[in-house]
C-alpha positions as CSV (number, residue, x, y, z in Angstrom):
1,X,-42.5,-55.9,-104.0
2,X,-38.9,-54.5,-103.9
3,X,-40.5,-51.1,-102.8
4,X,-42.3,-52.8,-99.8
5,X,-39.2,-54.5,-98.8
6,X,-37.3,-51.2,-98.8
7,X,-40.0,-49.4,-96.8
8,X,-39.9,-52.1,-94.3
9,X,-36.1,-52.0,-94.1
10,X,-36.3,-48.2,-93.5
11,X,-39.0,-48.7,-90.8
12,X,-36.8,-51.3,-89.0
13,X,-33.8,-49.0,-89.1
14,X,-35.7,-46.1,-87.7
15,X,-37.1,-48.3,-84.9
16,X,-33.5,-49.6,-84.1
17,X,-32.3,-45.9,-83.9
18,X,-35.2,-45.0,-81.6
19,X,-34.7,-48.1,-79.5
20,X,-31.0,-47.3,-79.0
21,X,-31.8,-43.6,-78.1
22,X,-34.4,-44.8,-75.5
23,X,-31.9,-47.3,-74.1
24,X,-29.5,-44.4,-73.3
25,X,-32.2,-42.2,-71.9
26,X,-33.4,-45.1,-69.7
27,X,-29.9,-45.7,-68.4
28,X,-29.6,-42.0,-67.6
29,X,-33.0,-42.0,-65.9
30,X,-32.0,-44.9,-63.7
31,X,-28.9,-43.2,-62.6
32,X,-30.8,-40.0,-61.9
33,X,-33.4,-41.9,-60.0
34,X,-30.7,-43.7,-57.9
35,X,-29.1,-40.4,-57.1
36,X,-32.4,-38.9,-56.1
37,X,-33.1,-42.1,-54.0
38,X,-29.8,-41.7,-52.2
39,X,-30.7,-38.0,-51.3
40,X,-34.1,-39.1,-50.0
41,X,-32.7,-41.8,-47.9
42,X,-30.4,-39.2,-46.2
43,X,-33.3,-36.8,-45.7
44,X,-35.5,-39.6,-44.3
45,X,-32.7,-40.5,-41.9
46,X,-32.5,-36.9,-40.7
47,X,-36.3,-36.7,-40.4
48,X,-36.4,-39.9,-38.4
49,X,-33.6,-38.4,-36.1
50,X,-35.6,-35.2,-35.6
51,X,-38.8,-37.1,-34.9
52,X,-37.0,-39.2,-32.3
53,X,-35.5,-36.1,-30.6
54,X,-38.8,-34.4,-30.6
55,X,-40.5,-37.5,-29.1
56,X,-37.9,-37.8,-26.5
57,X,-37.9,-34.2,-25.4
58,X,-41.5,-33.0,-25.4
59,X,-45.1,-33.8,-26.3
60,X,-45.5,-30.6,-28.1
61,X,-43.2,-29.4,-30.9
62,X,-42.2,-25.8,-31.0
63,X,-43.1,-23.8,-34.1
64,X,-39.5,-23.7,-35.5
65,X,-38.9,-27.5,-35.0
66,X,-42.4,-28.3,-36.5
67,X,-41.7,-26.1,-39.5
68,X,-38.2,-27.6,-40.1
69,X,-39.5,-31.2,-39.8
70,X,-42.5,-30.3,-42.1
71,X,-40.1,-28.7,-44.7
72,X,-38.0,-31.8,-44.6
73,X,-41.0,-34.1,-45.0
74,X,-42.1,-32.0,-48.1
75,X,-38.7,-32.4,-49.6
76,X,-38.9,-36.1,-49.2
77,X,-42.4,-36.2,-50.7
78,X,-41.2,-34.1,-53.8
79,X,-38.2,-36.4,-54.2
80,X,-40.4,-39.5,-54.2
81,X,-42.6,-37.9,-56.8
82,X,-39.5,-37.1,-59.1
83,X,-38.4,-40.7,-58.8
84,X,-41.9,-42.0,-59.7
85,X,-41.8,-39.7,-62.8
86,X,-38.3,-41.1,-63.8
87,X,-39.5,-44.6,-63.6
């Protein structure tokens, strides 16, 4: 009986250590996700601004403008994917 109690005590101690380690990692992940989110918000604002200018100026985008807007949209998409993985 004493041996079973000791094993259970060891299991609980290991679980507490693992829980504490995961708590720290979760806090760091939240911070990293927040920083990523802030960057995405800036890029989305820039993308919206470019799309407004494009819409106001012409019906057709030039190749350079289209490429720049497409690249920015890809960065936003990748950032959202990174946040999804962090959460």
